[in-house]
Structure formats: C-alpha cells, structure tokens
N, C-alpha and C positions, 0 to 999 in steps of 0.2 A: 698495592692491595693483595694481601695473601689469598689463596685460593679458597682457603676456610671462610674467610671474610666475605668473598664473592658468593660462595654457596649460601651463606646466611643472609646475604642482601636481601631485602624485602621488595618483592615485585610489586610495582606501582599498580594500584587498582584502575581497573578501566572506567571510562566516564559512565555515571548513571544518574538520573534524576533523583535528588534528595528532597524536592518539595513538590507535592501534587499538583496535577494540572490545572485544577481549579484555583489554587494560589498563584500559579504562573500566569494565567489569564487576567488576574487581578493586577499582577505587575504589569502586564502588558497595556492594561487600560491607563495605569499612571504614566506610562511613556506617552501614549494617546494623549492623554490630557496635557501633557506639557509640551510636546512638540509635534503631535500628528505624524504624518508620513515622514516629515523631514527628520524626526529624531529627538531625543532628549540628552543633554549633556548629562554626564555621570554626576557633576557637582548639583544640578539641580534635580536629579532624582534623589539623590542622597538626602538633599534638604526636604522634598517631599515625604521621605521615609523616616525622617528624624534621626538620620545616621550620620557619623561623622567621618567615617573612613570607607573606602571602595574595599578594604580588606576585611571588613567585618563579616564574620561566619555567614549572618542571616542574608547579607547582599549578594556574596558569592553564590551562595546556594541559590538564590532565586534567579540571578540572570544566567547561571550556568544551566539550571534544569530548563528554564525558558528557553535557551538555545537549542537544547537537546530535544524539545519538543517542536522545534521549527517555528517558533513564535516571534522570535525577536534576533537579530544580528548586532554584533558589538565591534566596534572599529574606532580607535582613536580616541577612546573615552566617549563615544556617542553611541546611543542604543536607539536602533529602529526597529519598527515592526517589519517583518516578512509579509508577504502576500497572504500567506495563510494565517498569520496573526489579525492582520486587519480585516480579513473576511470573518474570522469568529468574532470580531468586536462589531463589525458593520457588514452583515451579510445581505447580499442582494435577496430580491424576492425568489429568485430560482434557485437560491443556494440552501442547502440543508445544513442546518447549524450543528446537529447531531453528528452527521457524516464529517464535517469539518473538524469537530472535535476528536472523532475517531482518527481521523488523518493525523492529527497532533500525537494522539497516544502511540501510534505506530511508529513514529519517527525515531525515537531513541534506539540505537543498534542492540543495546542489552534488552529493550522492549521486543524487538524483532525476533531475538533468540529465545526469549520466553514464550513467546506466541507460537514459534516453531515447536517448541519443546512440548508446550501444554494444550495447544489449541484443541478444543472438544474433549478436554479431559479435566478431571477435578484437580484443583490446584492444591498445594500442601499448606499447612497452616503457616502463619506469618514464620513461628520459629522453624518450622521445616523449610520455608523459602529462604530464610536467613542462611542456613547451612547449604542449600542449593547454590545460592549465590557465592558463597565462600568458596565450595569445594569445586563446583562446575565452571564458575565464571570468574573466579579470582579476585573478588571483591573483598575488601578488608574487613575484619571483624567489626571494627568501628563503623564501616561504610554502611554495612548490611542493615544496620540498627535503623537507617533511614530509608535506604533502598527497597527493603522487602514491603513494609507498609505502604509507601508510596506507590508502589506498582498496584497493590490491592485496592486503594482508596481511589487512584485515577482511573483502573479498570471499572470501577462500580460507578464513577462519574459518568463514563461515556457508555454505560450499560453492557458490556461485554463480560462482565462477572455477576452472576446472579446470585440469590439467596442460597442456591445449592452449591456455590463456590466452584462452578464450572466455568472455564474460560471459553468463550464462543466469540470469535472473531470472524467477521464476513461469513458467518454460517448459512445464512439465508442463499448466499450465492453457492456454497459449497453443496448445500443440500440438493438444489436445483440441478446442479452438474451430476449428482450421484443418482437422482432420479432419471434425468435424461439419458445418462449412461454417455459414454464416448463412442460416437459413431464414426465410422469409416466413410468412403465416399460412397454416395448412393448408386447402386447397380441395380439395373432393371431386373425385374423378377425373371424375365425370360430373355435370352440373348439371342442373336440372329447372326449366321454366317452371311456376309455380304458380297456381293459381285461388284467391283468397283472398275466401270468401263470407261475407256478413253477411246473416242472415236474420232478420227480426222476426217473432216468433211471435205467435199470438192474443192471447196474454197480455199482450203488449208487451215481453215479455223478448226478448233478442237471442240468435241461436245463430252461432257463427263456425266456419267449416270451411276448410282449407287443404288442397286437393287437387290432386296432379300432373295437368297437362293431358294427358298421354300414357299414362292407365293403361289396362289390358288389361279386355275385358269381364268377365273372372273377378273381377277386382279390383272393378269397379263392383257386379257381384252379391254381392260379399262386404260391401262398405260398405252396400248397401241391407239385407242380413241383420241387420248390426250396428244400424243405425237402427231396423229393426223390432223388433229385442230391446229396445232402450232405451226405446221408446215403449210396449212392452206390459207394461212392469215396474210 
C-alpha cells in the first residue's frame, strides 16, 4: 500500500451507543424472558425480535449498545445479563433504580469523555454535538447521526440533562464538596510545647510523663497530689 493510500485510509470510529438506554433495557428484558440469568441463545433472541440474521443492523446496534451500557455480555452466541443489568430489571428493596440507570449511562467510554468535557455546562445542540463527536472524538460522519441524539435522549432518561440543556452528573455530591471545602488535618486552635520526661525508677522500670511547659501553679499542685495518691496505694 502506497504512503498516499495509508494517509487517506479512514480511521475506524471508536465504539459508541447507537441505541438509547431505554431501548437497551427493553432488549435486556427479552434476554431475561428467554433465559434468565443463564442467558439466551442468539437464535432464540432473533426469533423473539422477528429477525433472520445476527448481522442485521438493528440487532447489532442493540446488543453492541447494551454491552457498552454494561447491561449484557455476549459470548459464543449466548447473551447474558450482567449484575447491573439484572439489578435494573429486578432491583432489591434497598437499591435505587434511578442510580442504577445512571451507573449504566456512565459506562460507555465515549460518555465518560463527554461528561468530563461538559459536566455542569450547557450542551451544544444535536447538530453541534455531532460536530464535536466527529472532530474531537473521531466518530464517523455516519456514526454521529445516531451517537449524538442517543447521548441526549439517554441523558434525559436518567435525569442528568434538564430542560435547560445543562449536563449535571453527580452534581449533588459535587456541590456538597464545594460547600464544605477541602479541609486539611484538624489542628488545635492553640498548640503547646510539651516536656516529655522518661524517669528510671529504683526498680529499673521506666515512667513516662508528658507535661505542657506552661502549666499553672494550681496544675502543678494537682499533679503532685495525683502522684502522691498513686504512690500511697
């Protein structure tokens, strides 16, 4: 291959969800219906979806996006739910379904980068986001047609994109940290110079005392009385 052809060779797009999270959760439900935790064969799943081939575009988009959201795994033509996927479908009483969905939303690497770039900021329009995904994240021109609106719709589903189009992920925790500030080690308002004494007793045993250097006369008398009491017992 010539140098010119290598330069012209198109870079492969990084993975991105092309199906919104809500649709992927429905896809996971079908897997659960067919096989539960043991998983569902690809053939049975294709039959459930009225599809003929695993190379069908809609099928590839669903299982690929579901994998990126961390809902399923696929091996040897068997699709299984992950712990996260199963928790979203069958949450325990102490599990927050909205937090579980948010966890899924934050799983795709491309979403992690977008969150880092835009968290607590207004998102560009869908058309603007397409350009960002192409220029900054190397997603193909064809790919961004699905990638951009999928990010927006999935973000709205989990409640991190509001009507003001501002992305807010884990904002409550961030605001709490900002309000409390970053504190260093707790230091007493007043520090004291200490006398650390080690006294060898007649028995050969050692006694250790730590006494502030600026104690009052009354404190000295109090310490003497305590020592007298100890030695008289």
